[in-house]
N, C-alpha and C positions, 0 to 999 in steps of 0.2 A: 509257645501259651497264649501270649500278651496279643500276636495277631489273632488266633482262636477267638478270645475271649471279644475283641474288638469287632469280628466278625460275627459272631453271634448276638452284641449288644445293635450293632447298624438295621442286622436282619428283625431282631425284636422290636427297636423303635419303627422301623419300615412296618410292618404290622400291625403294630400297637399305639392309634392315636393317642391314649391317655397316657401310656408310658412315655412317650416321644415330649408330648406336651408337661410331665411331671418334669423330665430330664434338661427341657430347654427353659422353663421358670426357674429351674433350681441353679442351671449356669447362669443364669441371670441375675441372681440373687449371692452368685459368689460362694454357693455352700454345694457345687457339682464336684463328683466322685474325677479325678485324673484319669482313669478309662472313660468313663461317660462324656467328658470333656474331649477327648480324642475320638472318640468313636463320631457325637455333633459335627465335626469337622471335616467328616467325609463328604465327598461333592454330590454323592448321591441322595445324600440327605436336605441336602441345602435346599430343593424345593419343600419337601415335607414338613418343615421347619417354617415356613411365612405360613403354612397353611395353619398351622396349630397355633401361631402366634396372632393370625386375626381372630381365632376363637375365642382367644385369650384376654384380645384387646376389648372387644365387645363387652365380655364378660365384666371385666374388669372395671370399666365406664359403669358396666349397670349395680354393679355392688356401689360404686361411688355414690349414682343418682339414687338407690336405695335410702342410704344412708342420710343424704341429705331429705330426704322426704320422711324420713323415721325419727327427724331430730337425734343423729346420734351425738353424743360427747363431742368435740373439736377435737382431741388429740386423735382418736379412734377415725374420723372424717381425714385427717390429716395423713394418716399412715396409709389411706386408702386411694389416698388422691397418688401422693409419692409413687404407690405401688402400680397404679394407672399410667404414669406418667413414665415409669422404666418398660414397663410392657411395650409402651408407645415406641419408645424410644427403640427396644429391641428389635419392634417390628420392621420399622424404618431400617433398621442395619442390616436384618434377615435378606430383606428384598433388594438392598443396595449388594450385597455378598450374592446373591441369587443372579440378579442381573451380571454382574462383572464373571461368576465363573459361566453363563452361556456365551457371554462373550468370549471367553476364552475357549468354549468348544465350537463354537462357530470358526473363530478365527482359523483353527487347527483343519477346516476343511473351506475355507473360503475360494472363491474362485479368483484368477489371476484379474487383476486390475486392466479393464479395457485400455485398448492404444489410444493415446493421447491423440490424434487427430480422430478417431472417434468421437470422443466425448468433448473436443470443442465444437465438435461441426453439428453434433446433438443440441448443446447449449446454445449456439451462437446462432443457430438455422434452426430453429426449434420446429416451426409446423414442416418447412420443407424436409425435414429429415426424416420426422417423424412419419409422413405421407409414404417416403419411398420404403421404410420400415414398413409398412400396412399392406404396400404392395410386395413384398417379399412374402411375409407371414401368407397372405389370402392365396399367392400363387402356389407354396407351397401345401396348401390346406390346412393352415394353420390359424386359431383364432386370432386378432389384431389385438383386442382389447387394449390394451394401456400400454401403447408405444414407450412411454416414458422408462416402464421397467417391465418388458414383453415376457421377463421370466417367471413373474409371480400368476398373469394368465396361464402363461404354456405349463406350470408345474400343476394346475388346477385341472386344465387339460388332460394333462400325461395322466395323474393319479386318478380320476374321471374314468380313461380308459383301462388302466390297469384295476380298479376295483369294479368296473362293471360286469355284470353277470351272475355277480356271488349272490347268492339267497341269502336275505338279511333275517336274523331272527326277527320273531311276528314283533315282541315288544319294541324293537329297534324301531320297525315300519312304524308302528304306531306312533311313535314319538316324532318320526321323521315329518309324517303326514298332517296331525293333528293343526288344528288354527293355534295362534301365540295364544291366548286365553287358556288355552287346555294343557299347553306346554310349560305356561307359569306353573299352571293349578299342581302339575306332577313335579315342579321344583318344591313346591310348597311342601308337598308330601311327603318329596325325599328327605328333607329338611325335619316335618315335622312328625310324622310316621315311620317309615322306614327306607332305607337307604336305596335309591334305585342301581342296581348293576348294570343297566344297559345305557345309561348318560355317558360313561367315558368311549362310547363306541364311535370309529373314526366317522360314520353318519352321522353322527348329532349331536356333535362334541363343538363344533363350531355354535350350534344354536344354542346349545346349554350354554356356553359363555355369551352367547350374545344377548341373553335373556335372565342371567343371573343378577343382572342389576335390578332388574324389574323385581326378583322373587325378593332381592336383599330390602328394597323400597316396601313392601307387603310386611315384611320383618318389622323395619322402621314404622310402617303406620300402625301394629298391633303395639308396638311399646307408647304413640303417641297416642293410643286410647285408653291404655292401661294406665299410663301416667296421668289421663283428663281426669280417669273415675278416682285415682289416690287423691289427686287435689280437691274433688269435691267431697271428701267427707272429713271430718276433724280428726287430729292425729291420734287421739286416743282409736280410733274406728277404724286403722288403717291396715290395719296385718296380711288380714284375708286378700286386701287390694293389693297391698306389695306383694305377696304371692305369686298372682297373677301379672304380676310385674314384671318379677323376677321368670317366670315361665314364659313369657313374651323375650325376653333378653338372652334364655337360653336357647330359643327358633332364633333368635336373629344369629347367636353368635354360631349357629351349627349352619345356616343361610351365609354368614360371613365367609367361613371356612370351606365351603364348597363352590363358592363364587370362587376364590383364590384357586382351589381345585381343578376349577374349570378352564381357570387361565393357565394355570401350567398343562392342562392337559391340550390344550388349542396351540399352545407355544411347540409342544412337540409335534404335535401332526404337523405345522407348518416346516417345522425344523427339519422333519421327514420330506414334505414336498420340497421345499429348496434343495433338502439334497441331492433330487434326483436329478435338479436342471442344473447343479454344478458340478456332477461326476459323471462318466462312462459315457454311451452314446446320446443320452440327451443333451449333455453339455456340449458334446460334439455339434450338435443340428444348431442348437442355440450361438455358439459359434459361427458358424454356416450364413445362419440367418443373418448376424450382425454382417459380417463381411459384406455378404451380397447386396446390404442394404447400401453399406457405405460406397461400395462400387455404384449402385445407382444412384448416390447422391452424387457421386463426383461427376456423374455422367450428365445428370441432369442439371445441375448446377457447375460449370468447369470454371468460370471466375472467383465464387467462393471455395471451391475448395483450393484453386490454387492459391488463394490468401490465408488459408488453413494449416497446408502444406509447408509455407512460407514462412508463418510465424510460428508453428511449431520447432522448425530447423533451426531459426537464430534462438528460440528459448531453451531447449537443449542444450546449448553450447557452453551455457556457466551455470543451468539448475543443480543445487545441490542435493533434488530428489531424484536427480535423473537414474539412477541405479535403482529406485525403488517404482519406476516407470511412473513419477511427476505425477503422483495419486491426487493429489488438490489443485492442481496448476490451471485447470481445465477452465475455471468460473473467472479467471483472469483473463486470460487469455482470448477467451470469448469476450468479455469487458471489452477487451482493446479494438476486435473487429465490430462491435457495435458502437465505439467510440462512446461510451457511459461505464461508469464506476462499476466495481463487479456489485453483482448484486445476492441479498442473502439469500441462505439454504435454508432447507428445511432439512429435519432430523433425517431426511434419505438422498439427502444430499442433491436433490434433484433444485432446478432454480425455483424461485418465488417471485411474484411480482410485487414490486416497490409500492406502498400507498401512499400517497400523499400525508405529510403532517397533520393537515387541517381537512381532509376530505372525511365529509358526511360527519364531522363533528357538533355539528347544532342543528338542532331543529328546526330549519326554517319557517317562518309562521306571518310571512308578508303577504300568503295567497288567500289568508282568513280574512273573512268579514267578520266586520267590529261586532255584531255578535255573537260570536263564538264565544261558550266558555271552555278554558284550558285549563285542565291538571295534569298532576305530577303525581305517577303512581311506584312506589317501592315495596320491598318484598327483604323479608328476613327469615332465613330457613335453621333448621335447628341440626344439631349434629348427633346425640344420640337419637333423636325420635322424627318422626313426621310432623310433629306441631311447627306449625311457621306463621309467622305472622306480617301481615299489611299493613301498607298507609297510604294516603291519596292526600293532595294540598290542590286548592283550588284556588284560582284568583278572588281574592276580597275576602281570604280568608277563609272561606269554608275547608272543611276538613273530614277526614275521616279514618279508623280503622277496624283490625280487630283480627283474629285467628282461624287457623283453617287446619286442614294438614295435607302436606306436598310431599314428589317422593322427588323432587330436582328444586333446585334454586329459578329452572325457568319455569316450573309449573306455579311455582309459590308466586314469581310478578305476574305470571297470569291472573292467579286469583284476584291480585291490587289492582290489574287491570279493570278487568270486569265489574269488579264490586266499586271502585270510581264509576265506570260508565254509567252502571244501572244507577247510580244513588246521583247521580248528575243529570241523568235522562227526566228522574220523575222531581228532581227542584226547577229544571226550566227545560219547559213545554215544546218551545217552538228553536230555541240555539242550536246551531253546530255545537256537537260536545269532542274535543279533541283529547284524550289521553297521551300524553308524554312518560314514556318509559326506558328503561338505560340498559335492560336487557335486548336484545336483537332477535332470542328467541323466543322471548313473548311477542314482541312486536309480531314478526312472522305469522305465530301460530293466531294470535288474535285476528290478524288481516286476513288469512286465509279463511276463518272461518265465518268471517263477516262476508267476506267476499263470495264464497258456496254457499254461505246460508246451511250448511252443514253440520253440525257441532262433531261429526267422527273426524272430520280433515284435522281435530287438534288433538287426537286420542294418542297419540304418539307420544305427545309431552305430557297432557291430562290422562295420570292413569289413575286417581282415584275418584270416587262417587262423588266427593261434594264438588271439587271443579269442575266437573264435568257437568254437575247440576246448575253451576252458578253460569259457566259457559250456556246451557241450554237455556239458563231463564233471558241472559243477554239475546241469543239469537231470534227467540221466540220472542221479543219485545217489539210492539207494533212499532216503536220509533228506531230500530238499531240504525235505520241508515243516515241518521245522524252523527253516526260514533265514527270520528279516525283516531285511528292509535298510530304514532311516529317515535322514532327513537332521538333519546336524547344522551348524551353524553353525562356522565353520571359523575357526580364527586367534584364539580367543577366551582361550588360554591355558590350555588342559585337556589336562594330561598326557598322555594316549593320542594326542590329537589330532598335539601338538608332534612326541610320539615318533613316531608313523606317519609324519607330512613330513618328520621329519628323515632316518626310514630310507629312505623314496623318494628324497630327494635324494642320500644315500646310494650309492643301487643305481646311478640315472642315472650318476654319475659314474664309481663302478666301471665300467659297460656302456661308458661311452667311452673309458674310459682316462686322464681327468683327474685319477684319485687312483692310487698302486701300491697292488698288492695288499695287503703289511705295514702301510700306512698304513689301508687302508679296515676292516682286522680289528681297528685299534688304535678307529678311528672308533665301528664298530659295537658295541663293548666300551663304552665311553662313553656313546653313546647309550643302551643298554639298561640301564647303571646307573643312567644320572638318572632312570629311569624308575623302577629299582629294585622288589625282587620284593614288596613289601609294597601296595602301591598300592592293592589292595582294591577296592571296588566302585565304578561309578561313582553320582553323586548322583541323585535323582530327578529330577533337570533339567540333563542332561548339555549 
């Protein structure tokens, strides 16, 4: 009877989002019935639990923000903040459990460890070995793709061949073929109007997952706009605008849940694709390709191959992991062949190049003329909404700061760079203007746009109209050719960098109403005074 009850509960939770969320929150609060707790432990609900907690997390933070803006009693605010912390903690734990469950599931069907000789040769003689693998794949009429992990490219190739020819439903074709902006609009309608049942289709689920973050950013943009409207009016007149803020949080909570669902769906798709290359005929084909590539390498590089075999043979004599195929030994063995210390590995177990500790640490300024004006820009992005702050500080004490909307820290940093550049171009009619920034993404975006003269070159990072308009103003400026943007390592104690950072954080606090105007003015004065009007020029290496 208990088994039947649990089965019914599991089915109900799988089909009813609200019921599942209520059960998860009751478990989080320690008031969950034993049969409900048992049902929630089922592996089939591990993923859905992360979806409902993503939704609950946004709503909990929204409740805190409404309470802050409506001046709720301190005790009520403490309760809401405590609840939000519990939800965030439960969400983190649920996502960890999902990863562990997936790892167990994949572990049951993982492919055998490649021969140690194969892994050592691939790691020690990367270019030569990859070329032999490319040749083998081409000779067989297979895609060469990324030879470090050919199964990923072959999995996509096999999946495309298997699913080719089937007629897609018209709504799926429309989602597959529309441009990116139209697809994001479809995601927003899915959250705000009516759920789109075609998004989970294999033909578009990867696109859904790829653009879900942009849709969430537009939800945070709506929160930011509503938050700004609330702060613009007296507390006594905020009720209607607080309701609009609630609506924005509700929409964004759905976007967060759907974004998490997209990730689960695309992960399931990739797991199914990988299963194709680890079992059956396709796994046999991949094994043949690897073995043939190894033979090609041995023939093309006999001395290297002899060194690999001798080293592996000596290693196997006393390796404690010999019975498991020495799964982690190839990096150290390859380092012996290369006469270098073992390199770090990335999450996929692939070789990653070591970067010198001081490489690109500083923005070198020795090539600039004495007339150049140098400034540092920084930004601070919000958590709940898209409101962001930016600040900049130039030589001789000139500063500026303000707020805008940003979908990411990169977009916020671009806003700061553009604001600094535009201001300094107007202040200094003939001098070169150099803006330093500690975001490599922002530096790359602004450099690409200035080089091409086309603001669209930055649209992948610049999502919102405010940042796009600012970038357009910089590109259309008659003296934009005088602007350079360079990277500066952040938070290393440089006065201009620290001032820009402090101004950006102050601008964000002021934009979100977390500091009164009078206190903000005093803080601004303190920050600028700490820089001083006689800071002078930056050293040659900032």
